[in-house]
N, C-alpha and C positions, 0 to 999 in steps of 0.2 A: 401518238397512238397509231397502231397498225390497222389498216383498213381490212376488215375481214374478207371483203370481196377479192382482195389481192392474194389471200392465202390459199394454199391447195384445197380444192373442194368448196371454197366459199363457205366456211363455217358461220353459223348464225351468232356465235358469241357465247354468252353466259348459258350454262346448262341448268335448266329448271324443270320441275314437274309441270306438265300441262300439255295441251294439244300441239302437235307438230305438223300434222296434215289433216285432211278432212276425216281420216279414218284411224289415225294413230295418236295415242296419248302416252306421254312418258310419265312414269312414276319413278323418280330418282332414288336409288337406295343409298343409305347413309354409310357407305363403305369406301369413301374417298381415300386414295393412296397414290404413291408414285406409279404403281402398276395399273390401278383402276381409274386413274384420272379423277373426275368429279364424283365417281361412284358408278355402279351398274345402272344402265338404263333398262328398266322393265317396261316392256311395251304392251299396252292395252289397245287391241285393234278390233274394230267393229265397223259394220256397214251403218251409215247414218239411218236412224229410224229403227234399227234392229234392236231386239231385246236381248241378243246374245253377243258375247265378246270372246275373243281369243287372247290369251296372255302368252307373250314370248319372253322367256328367261325370267322366272320369278326372282332370281337373284340369290343372295346369301341367306343363310338360316337366321333371319332376323324377324322375330315375331311382329314387331311394330311395322316393319316395312311390308311384310306379307299382308297384314291386315289393312295397311294403307292402300294396297293394290285392290283388295276387295272393296274397300270403301269408295275408291275412285269409280269403280264399275257401278256400285249401287247408286252413287250420286248422279250418275249418268242414266240411271234407269235400266241398267243392263245386268244380265246374269253371265258369269264366266262359265263358258261351256267347254273349254278345251285349253290345255297348257302345252306349249311347244318349247323345245330347247334348241338353241343354235349349236351348243356343244356342252361338254361335261365339266368344264372348269368350275370350281366351287363358287366363285363370285357370280356365276350365271345360274347354276343348277343345284347348289346345295339346299336351297329352300324348297325345291320342287315337291318333295315328299310331304312336307308339312302343308304346303300350299294346296296340294291335292286333297288333303284332309279337310282344309277349310272350305274348299270350293266343291268338293265331291266330283272333281274332274279327272279324266285320264291325262297322263303325261306321255306325249309322243316325242321320240328322239331317234337319231340314227343308231346310237349305241344301245343294244338291248338291255344292258345293265342299268340304264337310266330310265327305262320305260315303266310306266304304271298302266297296265292294260295290254291288250293283244296287238295293237297296231304300232308299227314303227314309222319311220320316215325314210324316203329314198328319192333318188333322181326321178323326175317326172311326176311325182305325186302332186295332186292339187287338193288343197284343203278348202272345203266350202262349209261355212258355218254362219247361219243367220243371214245368208245372202252375200257374205264376204267371200272373196276368192284370194287365196294365197298359194303361190307356186313354189315348190321346194327346189332350191338350186344347190347342188352338191359343191362345196368349196373347201375341200381338204387342204391342209397346208399349215395353218396355225396349229391345228390338231388334226388327227386323222378323221375325227367325227364331225368336223365343222360343216355347218349348213348355213345358207342364207335363205331368206323368204322374199320372193318378188310379190309386191302388192300392185298389180297392174292398174287398178282404178286410180291410185294416187301417183302413178309413175314413180314408184319408190321401191327401194330394196332395204330390207332389214338385215344387217351384215354381222351381227354379233361382234367377234373380235377380228374378223377378216379384214375389215376396214374400220378404223377408228375415226372419231370426230376430230382428233388432234394427235399429231405425231404419227408414228408408224407402229405396226404390231410386231410381235415376236413370233418367230417360227419355233415352236416349242419342241425342239429336238430331244429325244429321238422319235417321239410320236408324230410331230410335225415334220414335213419334208419340203424343202425349198422348191423342188421341181413341181410338186403338187400345188404349192402355193402360187407359183407363177402361172400355172395353167388355170387356177381358180380366178386370179386377177384378170386373165384374158377372157374367161367366161363372163365375168362381171362387165368387162368392157363391151362385150357383145350385147349385153342387156341395154347398155346406154346407147349403142349405135343402132341396134336392130329393133329394140322394144321401147325406145323413148324414155328409159329411166333417167331421171334427173336428180332425184333426192335420195340421199343415204341416211338411213335411220340406224346409227351405230349402237353397239353395245356399251360404249363409253364415249364421253365427249359430246360436243354439240352436233346438231343436225347439219349435214352438208347439202348445199343447194346446187352443187356442180358435180354430179356423180362421175361424169367422164373425166373431168379434171382431176378428181381424187384418184381414180384408177390409174390415170397416166402418171401422176406424181408417184404413186406407189411402185409402178413398174420401173420408172426412171431411178427411183431411190434404190431399189433392189439391184439394178444393173450397176449403179455407182458403188454400192457396198461390195458387190461381188468383185469388181475390179480392184477395189482397195484391199480386199482380203487376198486376192491372187498376188498382188504386188507385195504385200506384207510377207507372204510365204516365200516369194522369190528373194526377198531381202533377209531371210533367215528367221522370221518369226513363225515358228512351225507348230507351236502348241496353241490350243484355243485360248488359254489365258493370256499368252503372249500377244496373240493377234488382237484380243480385246483391248489390252493395255495400249497397243500401238494405234489401232484404227479408231477406237472409241475414247481416246484420251480426253476429248472435250465434252464427254458425256458424264453426268453425275455418277459417281462411283457406286451409289446405291443401286443403279440400274445395270451394273456390269454383270452380275450373275445371270440376269435375263438376256443380256447381250451375248453372253457365252452360249446360250442355247442356240441363238440365231447363227453365231459364228460356226458352231459345230455343224449346223445344217448347211451353211455355205461351204465349209470345207468338204463335206460329204458330196455336195453337188459338184464342186470343182473336180474332185477326185473321180466321181462317176463319169464325168465328161472328158477325162484325160487331160485336164488343164493344170493339175498339180500332181506330184507323185505321192505315193504312200497313203496311209490311212490316218484320219484325225485321231489324236490321242484322247 
């Protein structure tokens, strides 16, 4: 059996619904898959003793799940006052409209198309609800609209798909860009070094208790993959599909389409930095 403490980020293990920190409770959506791992983690966040809560990423349009999130708040004696989105992928945001109906809340997101209400989200924004403080951290790369939420009181960060609880995330080219993603990882590393963040509350997979270790692993993984892709191109594997088949040969083929998004982002990055010729096909 693998010791979880020896794995990148020190994952807690089995993913379940329930409390993760003093202020964050997970309600796990029933949408497990190769891409969503155990399912989407919908986070119910509130200050202890407060009657108000914030929900981050209601998840897919699944009526039973959305009602389970409402029920979790009610059982804790809380009213859901606000809904936030880390990004617009359907497994995180598709249920937001229906959830807003159930809770009569506004939905705040970076992308105006995802908002319900007048307020968006942006760098430097601080959300205060029922005594709770969440700080918006722009983290584009997985998608252009990706955000994280710093929860200072728990020394935690809610990362959506920017950092997962298991494995690594996809840079969803062309919307996602690798250069942006690397900058975002460095921004999160600064949170661990300068602000004492030690817990990652991801959009999928288990909670991570070593945030800095997780970020360092992600940065090392990206550097390794970039080197592999650069070498593959030098060896004559010039199309994204050919690079995937060569570099990701040991990865489940069902994940190759997603891997191709990341490879296209890697090829674009290498070309932009003059490390390979031509344009990705």
